[in-house]
Structures are given as structure tokens and as C-alpha cells.
C-alpha positions in Angstrom: 0.2 0.0 -0.1 2.9 2.3 1.0 4.5 1.8 -2.5 1.2 2.3 -4.3 0.7 5.7 -2.7 4.3 6.6 -3.4 4.1 5.5 -7.0 0.8 7.5 -7.3 2.2 10.5 -5.8 5.1 10.3 -8.3 3.0 10.0 -11.3 0.8 13.2 -10.1 3.9 15.2 -9.6 5.4 14.0 -12.9 2.2 15.1 -14.8 2.0 18.4 -12.9 5.7 19.1 -14.0 5.3 18.0 -17.5 2.4 20.2 -18.0 4.1 23.3 -16.4 7.2 22.6 -18.8 4.9 22.2 -21.7 3.3 25.5 -21.1 6.4 27.1 -20.6 7.8 25.9 -24.0 4.4 26.7 -25.6 4.6 30.4 -24.4 8.3 30.6 -25.5 7.4 29.3 -28.9 4.4 31.5 -29.3 6.4 34.4 -28.2 9.2 33.6 -31.0 6.5 33.3 -33.4 4.9 36.8 -32.4 8.5 38.6 -32.3 9.1 37.2 -35.9 5.8 38.6 -36.9 6.5 41.8 -35.6 9.5 42.3 -38.1 9.4 44.6 -41.2 9.4 42.6 -44.4 10.1 43.3 -47.8 8.5 41.5 -51.1 9.8 40.3 -54.2 9.3 41.7 -57.6 6.4 40.8 -59.7 4.2 40.1 -56.6 0.4 39.9 -56.6 -1.4 41.1 -53.4 -4.0 38.7 -52.4 -7.2 39.7 -50.7 -8.9 36.7 -48.9 -12.5 36.8 -48.0 -12.7 33.4 -46.5 -12.7 34.9 -42.9 -14.7 37.7 -41.6 -13.3 41.0 -41.9 -13.2 43.2 -38.7 -13.0 47.0 -38.9 -9.6 46.8 -37.4 -6.8 44.4 -37.4 -6.5 43.1 -33.9 -3.6 44.7 -32.3 -3.2 41.7 -29.9 0.1 39.8 -31.2 -1.8 36.4 -30.4 -4.8 37.4 -32.6 -5.8 34.6 -35.0 -4.0 32.0 -32.7 -5.5 28.6 -33.1 -4.7 26.8 -29.7 -6.0 23.2 -31.1 -3.8 23.7 -34.3 -1.1 25.8 -32.8 -1.2 28.1 -35.7 -1.6 31.9 -36.2 -3.4 33.2 -39.0 -4.6 36.9 -38.2 -7.8 38.3 -39.9 -6.6 41.5 -41.4 -8.8 44.5 -40.6 -10.6 47.0 -42.9 -8.3 49.6 -41.8 -5.1 47.9 -42.9 -6.8 46.5 -46.1 -7.8 50.1 -47.1 -4.2 51.2 -46.3 -2.6 48.4 -48.3 -4.8 49.2 -51.3 -3.4 52.7 -51.3 0.2 51.5 -50.7 0.0 48.7 -53.4 -1.2 51.3 -56.1 2.3 53.1 -55.6 4.3 50.2 -55.1 6.0 49.0 -58.4 6.7 45.5 -56.9 2.9 45.0 -56.9 1.7 44.1 -60.4 -2.1 43.7 -59.4 -4.5 42.2 -57.0 -6.3 38.8 -56.8 -9.6 38.8 -54.8 -9.6 35.1 -53.6 -13.3 34.7 -52.4 -14.5 32.6 -49.6 -18.0 32.2 -48.2 -17.7 34.3 -45.0 -19.9 37.2 -45.3 -18.3 40.3 -43.6 -21.2 42.7 -44.1 -22.3 44.9 -47.0 -20.9 48.2 -45.7 -17.4 46.5 -45.3 -17.6 45.3 -48.9 -18.6 48.6 -50.1 -15.5 50.3 -48.5 -13.1 47.6 -49.8 -14.8 47.8 -53.4 -14.3 51.5 -53.3 -10.8 51.0 -52.4 -10.3 48.5 -55.3 -11.7 51.0 -57.8 -9.2 53.5 -56.6 -6.4 51.0 -57.0 -7.3 50.3 -60.5 -6.7 53.8 -61.3 -3.0 53.2 -61.1 -3.4 51.0 -64.2 -2.9 47.8 -62.5 -5.2 44.7 -62.8 -7.8 43.3 -60.5 -8.8 39.7 -60.9 -11.4 37.9 -58.8 -11.8 34.3 -58.3 -13.8 31.5 -56.5 -13.0 27.8 -56.1 -16.5 27.0 -54.4 -19.6 29.1 -54.3 -19.3 32.9 -54.9 -22.1 34.5 -52.6 -23.6 37.8 -53.2 -21.5 40.0 -51.0 -18.4 38.4 -52.6 -19.9 38.9 -56.1 -20.4 42.7 -55.3 -16.9 43.0 -54.1 -15.8 40.9 -57.1 -17.9 43.2 -59.7 -15.3 45.9 -58.9 -12.7 43.7 -60.8 -11.5 43.9 -64.2 -12.4 40.0 -64.7 -14.3 37.4 -62.7 -13.3 33.8 -63.0 -14.7 30.9 -61.1 -13.9 27.2 -61.0 -15.8 25.2 -63.7 -17.6 23.2 -60.8 -18.3 26.6 -59.0 -21.6 28.5 -58.5 -22.8 32.0 -58.2 -25.1 32.8 -55.5 -27.0 35.6 -57.2 -30.6 35.9 -56.3 -31.4 39.3 -54.6 -31.6 40.0 -51.0 -34.0 38.6 -48.2 -34.3 39.5 -44.6 -35.0 36.5 -42.2 -36.2 37.0 -38.8 -36.2 34.2 -36.1 -39.1 34.0 -34.0 -38.9 32.4 -30.2 -42.3 32.8 -28.9 -43.9 29.3 -29.3 -40.5 27.8 -28.2 -40.6 29.8 -25.0 -44.3 29.0 -24.5 -43.3 25.3 -24.7 -40.9 25.4 -21.8 -42.9 27.8 -19.8 -41.0 31.0 -20.3 -42.6 34.4 -20.6 -40.6 37.4 -21.8 -42.5 40.5 -20.5 -41.9 43.6 -23.0 -42.0 47.2 -22.6 -41.3 49.3 -25.6 -41.6 52.5 -27.3 -41.8 52.9 -31.0 -44.0 50.9 -33.4 -41.0 49.7 -35.6 -38.9 48.4 -32.6 -38.7 45.1 -34.1 -36.2 43.6 -31.6 -38.8 42.6 -29.2 -41.1 40.9 -31.8 -39.2 37.5 -31.8 -40.4 37.1 -28.2 -44.0 38.2 -28.5 -45.1 37.4 -32.1 -44.9 34.3 -34.6 -44.8 36.5 -37.6 -43.7 39.8 -38.7 -45.9 43.1 -37.9 -47.0 45.3 -40.8 -44.8 47.9 -39.7 -41.6 45.8 -39.2 -42.4 44.0 -42.5 -42.6 47.6 -44.0 -39.1 48.7 -42.7 -37.0 45.5 -43.5 -38.7 45.7 -47.1 -37.6 49.3 -47.2 -34.0 49.1 -46.0 -33.2 45.7 -47.7 -34.8 47.2 -51.1 -32.6 50.2 -50.5 -29.3 48.2 -50.1 -30.1 46.2 -53.1 -31.0 48.9 -55.4 -27.7 50.5 -54.5 -25.7 47.3 -55.3 -27.6 46.5 -58.3 -26.8 50.1 -59.6 -23.1 49.6 -58.9 -23.0 46.2 -60.2 -24.6 47.2 -63.4 -22.1 50.1 -64.0 -19.3 47.8 -63.3 -20.3 44.8 -65.6 -21.6 47.0 -68.4 -25.3 45.9 -67.8 -28.4 47.6 -67.3 -30.3 47.3 -63.9 -33.2 45.5 -65.4 -30.8 42.8 -66.7 -29.2 42.4 -63.3 -32.7 42.0 -61.9 -33.5 39.5 -64.4 -30.4 37.3 -63.8 -31.1 37.4 -60.0 -34.9 36.4 -60.6 -33.7 33.5 -62.9 -31.0 32.3 -60.5 -28.5 32.5 -63.5 -25.6 31.8 -61.3 -26.4 28.4 -60.1 -24.8 26.6 -63.1 -21.5 27.9 -63.9 -21.9 27.7 -67.8 -25.1 29.7 -67.4 -23.2 32.5 -65.3 -20.6 32.7 -68.0 -23.1 32.9 -70.8 -25.2 35.3 -68.9 -22.2 37.6 -68.4 -22.0 37.3 -64.4 -18.4 35.8 -64.9 -15.7 36.2 -67.4 -14.4 32.6 -67.4 -14.1 29.3 -66.0 -10.8 28.4 -64.8 -9.0 25.7 -62.5 -6.4 27.2 -60.2 -3.5 26.3 -62.1 -5.1 28.2 -65.1 -5.7 31.0 -63.0 -2.0 31.2 -62.1 -0.9 31.0 -65.7 -3.5 34.0 -66.4 -2.0 36.1 -63.7 1.4 35.6 -64.9 0.6 36.7 -68.3 -1.0 39.7 -66.9 2.2 40.5 -65.1 4.2 40.3 -68.1 5.6 37.0 -67.3 5.6 33.6 -69.3 3.9 30.7 -67.8 7.2 29.2 -66.8 8.3 32.0 -64.6 7.5 32.2 -60.9 5.0 34.6 -59.4 4.8 35.7 -55.8 1.6 35.8 -53.9 1.5 38.3 -51.0 -1.1 38.0 -48.1 -2.7 41.2 -46.7 -1.4 40.4 -43.3 2.4 40.2 -44.7 1.9 43.2 -46.8 0.8 45.2 -43.6 4.2 44.6 -42.4 5.7 46.4 -45.5 7.0 49.9 -44.7 4.8 52.6 -46.1 7.0 55.7 -47.4 4.1 57.9 -47.0 3.2 57.1 -43.4 3.5 60.2 -41.1 5.1 59.4 -37.7 4.8 62.9 -36.2 3.5 63.1 -32.7 2.6 67.0 -32.5 -0.9 66.3 -34.3 -2.7 63.3 -34.0 -6.0 62.0 -35.1 -7.5 59.3 -32.8 -9.5 56.5 -34.3 -11.6 54.8 -31.8 -12.9 51.5 -33.2 -16.4 50.6 -31.4 -17.7 47.3 -32.5 -20.2 45.0 -31.0 -23.0 45.3 -28.6 -22.8 48.3 -25.9 -22.5 46.7 -22.6 -22.2 48.2 -19.0 -18.7 48.2 -17.2 -15.4 47.5 -19.1 -16.5 45.1 -21.6 -14.2 43.1 -23.5 -12.6 42.9 -27.3 -15.9 41.7 -28.7 -18.2 44.5 -27.4 -18.2 48.2 -26.3 -17.9 48.6 -22.7 -19.5 51.8 -21.4 -17.0 52.8 -18.7 -14.0 51.7 -20.8 -15.1 53.7 -24.0 -15.9 56.7 -21.7 -12.5 56.8 -20.1 -10.8 56.4 -23.5 -12.8 59.4 -25.1 -12.1 61.5 -22.2 -8.3 60.9 -22.3 -8.5 61.7 -26.1 -10.4 64.8 -25.4 -8.0 66.2 -22.8 -4.9 65.4 -25.0 -3.7 68.5 -26.7 -1.7 66.8 -29.3 -5.1 64.9 -30.5 -6.5 67.5 -33.0 -9.7 65.3 -33.8 -11.6 62.3 -32.9 -12.9 59.8 -35.6 -15.2 57.2 -33.9 -15.8 54.0 -36.1 -19.1 52.6 -35.0 -20.2 49.1 -35.9 -22.9 48.2 -33.3 -26.4 47.3 -33.3 -26.9 49.1 -29.9 -27.4 47.8 -26.4 -27.5 49.1 -22.8 -29.2 52.4 -22.8 -27.2 53.5 -19.8 -23.9 52.7 -21.3 -25.0 54.5 -24.4 -25.6 57.6 -22.5 -22.5 57.4 -20.6 -20.5 57.3 -24.1 -22.7 60.0 -25.5 -21.9 62.3 -22.7 -18.1 62.0 -23.5 -18.4 62.5 -27.1 -20.6 65.4 -26.5 -17.9 67.2 -24.3 -15.3 66.1 -26.8 -17.1 67.8 -29.6 -17.2 71.1 -27.7 -13.3 71.3 -28.1 -12.4 69.4 -31.2 -14.0 67.8 -34.2 -15.6 64.4 -33.4 -16.3 62.6 -36.7 -18.5 59.5 -36.8 -17.6 56.7 -39.3 -20.6 54.1 -39.7 -19.8 50.7 -40.7 -22.3 47.8 -41.1 -24.6 48.8 -38.3 -24.7 52.1 -36.4 -28.4 51.9 -35.1 -30.3 52.3 -31.9 -27.7 52.6 -29.2 -25.2 52.8 -32.0 -27.0 55.7 -33.3 -27.4 57.2 -29.9 -23.4 57.5 -29.3 -23.3 58.7 -33.0 -25.6 61.7 -32.8 -23.2 64.2 -31.0 -20.7 63.9 -33.8 -19.6 67.0 -35.5 -20.1 65.3 -38.8 -21.4 61.8 -39.7 -20.5 59.4 -42.5 -22.2 56.4 -43.6 -22.0 53.9 -46.5 -25.3 53.4 -48.7 -25.6 49.8 -47.2 -25.0 50.9 -43.4 -28.1 49.9 -41.3 -28.7 53.1 -39.1 -31.5 54.7 -37.3 -33.7 52.5 -34.9 -34.3 55.4 -32.6 -36.3 53.5 -29.8 -36.1 51.9 -26.7 -37.5 48.5 -25.1 -37.0 46.5 -21.9 -37.1 42.8 -21.6 -37.8 41.3 -18.2 -38.1 37.2 -18.3 -40.7 35.4 -16.3 -39.4 31.8 -15.4 -41.8 31.1 -12.7 -43.8 28.4 -14.8 -40.8 27.0 -16.4 -39.3 26.4 -12.8 -42.4 25.2 -11.3 -44.0 23.0 -14.0 -41.1 21.7 -15.7 -38.4 21.4 -12.8 -40.4 21.4 -9.7 -38.8 24.4 -8.1 -40.9 27.2 -6.6 -40.3 30.4 -4.5 -41.8 32.5 -1.7 -40.9 36.2 -1.2 -41.0 38.0 2.2 -41.0 41.8 1.5 -40.6 44.8 3.5 -42.3 47.1 1.1 -44.9 46.7 -1.7 -42.2 46.2 -4.5 -39.3 45.0 -2.8 -38.9 42.2 -5.1 -39.1 44.0 -8.4 -37.8 43.0 -10.9 -38.4 39.3 -10.2 -37.7 36.5 -12.7 -40.1 34.3 -10.7 -43.4 35.9 -11.5 -45.0 38.3 -13.8 -44.8 42.0 -13.3 -47.8 43.7 -11.5 -49.7 46.6 -13.1 -48.2 49.4 -11.2 -44.7 47.9 -11.9 -45.5 47.8 -15.6 -46.6 51.5 -15.6 -43.4 52.5 -13.8 -41.3 50.7 -16.4 -43.3 52.2 -19.1 -42.7 55.7 -17.7 -39.0 54.7 -17.5 -38.9 53.8 -21.2 -40.7 56.9 -22.3 -38.3 59.1 -20.6 -35.3 57.5 -22.1 -37.0 57.5 -25.6 -37.6 61.2 -25.1 -34.1 61.7 -24.0 -32.9 59.9 -27.0 -35.3 62.0 -29.4 -34.0 65.3 -27.6 -30.2 64.4 -27.9 -30.6 63.4 -31.7 -32.6 66.6 -32.4 -29.8 68.7 -30.7 -26.9 66.6 -32.3 -28.6 66.8 -35.8 -30.1 70.4 -35.3 -33.7 69.1 -36.0 -36.7 69.7 -34.2 -38.1 67.0 -31.6 -41.2 66.3 -33.7 -39.0 65.8 -36.9 -36.9 63.2 -35.0 -39.9 61.6 -33.7 -41.4 61.1 -36.9 -38.4 59.1 -38.3 -37.9 57.5 -35.0 -40.2 55.1 -33.4 -37.5 52.4 -33.5 -37.7 52.6 -37.6 -34.6 51.1 -39.3 -33.0 53.1 -42.1 -30.4 52.5 -44.7 -27.4 54.7 -45.2 -28.9 56.1 -48.4 -32.1 56.7 -46.6 -30.4 58.2 -43.5 -28.7 60.9 -45.7 -32.1 61.8 -47.3 -33.8 62.4 -43.8 -30.9 63.9 -42.2 -29.7 61.5 -39.9 -26.1 61.4 -41.5 -24.1 64.2 -43.4 -22.4 62.5 -46.1 -21.9 59.1 -47.8 -18.6 57.8 -47.3 -16.3 55.3 -45.6 -13.4 55.3 -43.0 -10.9 57.0 -45.0 -13.5 59.7 -45.9 -14.1 60.3 -42.4 -10.4 60.5 -41.4 -9.9 63.0 -44.2 -13.1 65.0 -43.1 -11.6 65.1 -39.6 -8.4 66.5 -40.6 -10.2 69.2 -42.6 -12.2 70.0 -39.7 -9.1 70.5 -37.4 -7.4 72.3 -40.2 -4.3 70.0 -40.2 -2.8 68.6 -43.2 0.1 66.5 -41.4 -1.0 64.3 -38.8 -0.4 60.7 -37.4 -3.1 58.1 -36.6 -3.5 56.7 -33.3 -6.0 53.7 -33.1 -7.9 52.8 -30.0 -8.5 50.9 -27.6 -5.0 50.0 -26.9 -4.6 46.2 -26.8 -4.5 44.4 -23.4 -1.2 42.7 -22.3 -0.7 39.8 -24.9 0.0 37.2 -22.0 -3.1 37.9 -20.4 -5.2 37.6 -23.8 -3.3 34.3 -24.3 -4.5 32.9 -21.0 -8.0 33.9 -21.9 -7.7 32.3 -25.2 -6.6 29.1 -23.4 -10.0 29.2 -21.7 -12.9 30.8 -23.1 -11.8 31.0 -26.9 -11.0 27.2 -26.9 -14.5 26.4 -25.4 -15.9 28.6 -28.3 -13.7 27.0 -31.1 -14.8 23.3 -29.8 -18.4 24.5 -29.9 -18.1 26.1 -33.4 -16.6 23.2 -34.6 -19.2 20.7 -33.4 -22.3 23.0 -33.9 -21.2 24.1 -37.4 -23.8 26.4 -39.0 -26.0 26.2 -36.0 -23.4 27.9 -34.0 -25.0 31.2 -34.9 -28.0 30.1 -33.0 -26.2 29.4 -29.9 -24.4 32.9 -30.2 -28.0 34.5 -30.4 -29.2 32.8 -27.4 -26.3 34.0 -25.5 -27.2 37.5 -26.5 -30.8 36.8 -25.4 -29.5 35.4 -22.0 -27.7 38.9 -21.5 -30.4 41.2 -22.9 -32.1 42.1 -19.7 -33.3 45.7 -18.6 -33.7 48.7 -20.7 -32.2 48.4 -24.3 -31.4 50.6 -27.1 -30.9 48.0 -29.9 -31.5 47.3 -33.4 -33.6 44.1 -34.4 -30.4 42.6 -34.5 -31.1 38.8 -35.2 -31.7 39.7 -38.8 -29.9 38.0 -41.4 -29.6 39.6 -44.8 -28.9 37.1 -47.3 
């Protein structure tokens, strides 16, 4: 028995020591990989810059050196952000070593506004006289096709397909599922168009919600059709006809209809690119990834610290507290904006908003700091895929607001969600509760019972107050009358094009336009860019990845496409209290 205990203790000790040694070796290896990745690089002559769309493109490249780390496969494949992609396109246009660009399409949509900005960057790149070729091995989905339509030629694999059919907005409803499990979601709202609550209270779209979805989806589609028609040399009627007939489904039909310019295998594509680069098919051609090209020094980059423009990226849901890298923490962003306001070297602030909204209180905290900043220096808003509800709330104090035609904005409305799990707990699980109160409403709010009439009246009053504040702040920021904002508010969602017409934005443009506009307002010609928030300590980030992200990667691998629903359920779980939020769970396909 004594020997058994000794051997067991020795085995456990050995496992612990081996784990510690393995962890230290892994940290050292990853640190070496990161250190090597930070070095400046150079590229060879006759290079082609490759834009891959097989990963979702964030607004900003993650400043964390461990971004893109796959713990399971021990690889680092960072997703290049929109900011670096746009910079790379400008840099490549003047780089004699870059002969052209290859758009290597994947099937991961990044949002219509993101595609819009990259597409505009590609059109500007083509002014240098260099070529842009688009290719797809698999299915070329619609956002990818819209991006690719800016290319000189579009090629697909002979067995590939073009998913070209027009847009559809799909809304998922949970009412019947919640009823089956005995869960009730109590809703207080202001705004007849505030569709974010409809999945919990209805089993189909209301007339108002159907109207607004049809309007903004139609606006986005009409804009993209116009742009594609111009690039492909077709009429808008012809583009819609091809979409109605699903002419991209069969590759030969897509070629005959003019949706694509050729059916090529990958080796044939390589030969085509060599010829376009002025090489023979026997010569070697160099492909340069966006992440690698980001590390190529830009001779035009300004390093001065005397005049800065701070670009603050606000992506994700707006939440209370510090938040994390996937959302917008009210306290964290308020502090960032305050510091930039007080920094005399910062001549202007650009806030890049890509948010469907969230906590009304957190939104108000950020709004306050932006309002104070706008009194002392230009604050320019750049809207991405979403800048709606709380996302618009934090945008409205801006000195100037830019949006893309395909941005989803507006949704000026407020709602509150209060779950009642009493029936679920009692009838399905067998758990009941009893409450002892000192006052009439001491247990408010409670997830174990329905709200009383008086409690609903109090919450409705609170919702009305927040909505009134919301409209008042928009009216002040946009120099409009309260009644005018209320008439276009009521929770209604607008496209970027419509937002310009009704006065919610000042100009159509992307991130680059916003930065240029901020410099003009600040009357500065020479400036450096400071991007915020600053990345956390990389090793702290790594430890987080070793826990939470590994779990999410495993779930994503197991659930596949249904992982989206799991993520939405997490959003629903955290969606309590008063919210200023877009009807977020709408997929525009």
C-alpha cells in the first residue's frame, strides 16, 4: 500500500511538472512566433497582393499579437482588418513590386458596408493602371460577387456556382418555443417599428416591421444593383432579371449570362495572372497576403506626434462596465474618449461605429463624453455595417457623420425585456419560490413572477423618459426639431442612403473619408493616426484564449452552421433591462 501511494504521488507530480514545462515551452514558442511576425518585411518583384474573404473582416486588425491564434492547431492566422486592407490598397497602388490584386473569394460574409468600402478601395487602386482579378473555387456568395464586380475580370472554378438571387431579410421567432418550456418574456417598449422585441411576442412580422425591412433591404439591393450594373456593363433591369432566374446556379449559365468572365481551374488562373504581370507561364509569381503586406513599410506614413487624429473603433453590443474585445464597454470607452479629449496633441477624434446598440445607460455614458469632446475638437463618426439604436445614440453628438449606402442605421427607440421563469421552474423542474417583502415592490424586478400593473406602469414611464431623452439628444446633435426626429424615429431602421435623405447622416463615405474629413475640420494637413482601444497585455490575452476561446472554437466546430443560433441565445440571455438596440437577429442574405 505504501509503494502504491508513493508511485501514485510520483505519477501525479510528474504530470504536473510535465504540464508546467509544456506550458512554458508553448509560451516561448508563441513569443518567438510573435516576435518574428513583428519584424518589417520586404517583398519580391512581380508580386500579386491577395485579398482573401474566407474569414470575417473586422473593422480593425486585432492589435493583440496572439490574434488569430488557433490553440487546437497551434497556428496563427490573423484576420486583416478593414483599416489595414484600405491602407494596403493605397500603398500597393504606388508600389512597383505589386503588379495587381487577386480577390480570392471565400464564403464568410463580412457585411455589405465593409464590402462597399473595400470595393471603393479597389476601384481607386485600378486608377493606377494595375489589374484586379477575382476568383472563386467554391460558391461565390452575393457579398463576394458585389466586391468582385469591381474587378477587371471574374473567374470561377468550372464546378463552382454564383449565389446571385437578390436579398432577403430573415427573422427568427422564439415565442412558441418559449411557451413550450414555460418561459415568458415581458416587454415594455416605445416605437411601433421597434422590431427587436417581436421574436419574443409574435410568431410573424408585424406590418410595420415588414414595411421597414422591405424598405431598407430594398434600398441596399437597389444600390448594389446600380453599382454592379455600372461595373459589368449591364442595365439594372438585366441584373435583376439574372437574379430572378438564378442564372448563377450553373457555372456555364453564369458565363453565358455575363455574370463571370471565364471558368478556370486554379493552375489556369495562375498562368493568367503571370501573363497579366508580363511574365511567361514558366516564370515564378509571388503571392503576398494582406497580413504580410501590412508589415511592408509605407513611405508615405506620417510618424509625427505633434498632431494626431485618434481613431476609436467601437464594435459589438454596447454593455455596462469595462466590456471586452468583442463589445463596447460603457466605462471603458468613456474613459478612452475622455483621455483623447484632454490630450492637446489630439486634434480630432474619429469614432468608427459598428454596433446594433445595447444598454441604454452605457450608451448614455459614451454619448456624454462624445458631446464634451465635440465642444473642444472635431468628433467625426464613421458608420460601418451597423450604427443603429444605441449605435446611433452614441453617434448623434458627432460634428459630422459619415455612412455607407449599405449601412443599417436609425432605430431610434427603446425597449425593456423582463423574463418570467416562474412557470418553467415550477411546472417543468419542480422549483417554486416564496418571497418576504418589507415594502410593496421590494422584489421588483423578479424572474419568478409576472410584473404587477403598477410595476409595468413604472417601467413604461422609464422607457418613455429614455426615449424622450434619445430623441432630444438626436434633435440637438442633428439640429432638428423634436417632432421631426420623432417622426423618423419610433424604432424605425433606415439604410445609409435613406439616412442621408432624412438628415440622420451628413455624407456618404467610409472610414478613409471620415479621417480625411476630420483632418479638414481640424485644419491640419500633417498628422499621425492613433488607433484605440490599446491592446491588452498579450499574455493576459493568451490565457483568456486558453480558456474561453478554446471552448468557443470547440463549440463552433461541433455545431457548425447552428453555432449562430447558440451565439444568439447567449445574446438573449444577457439582454435584460432597458435596451436601445437594433432588431439584431436579422440575416440579410
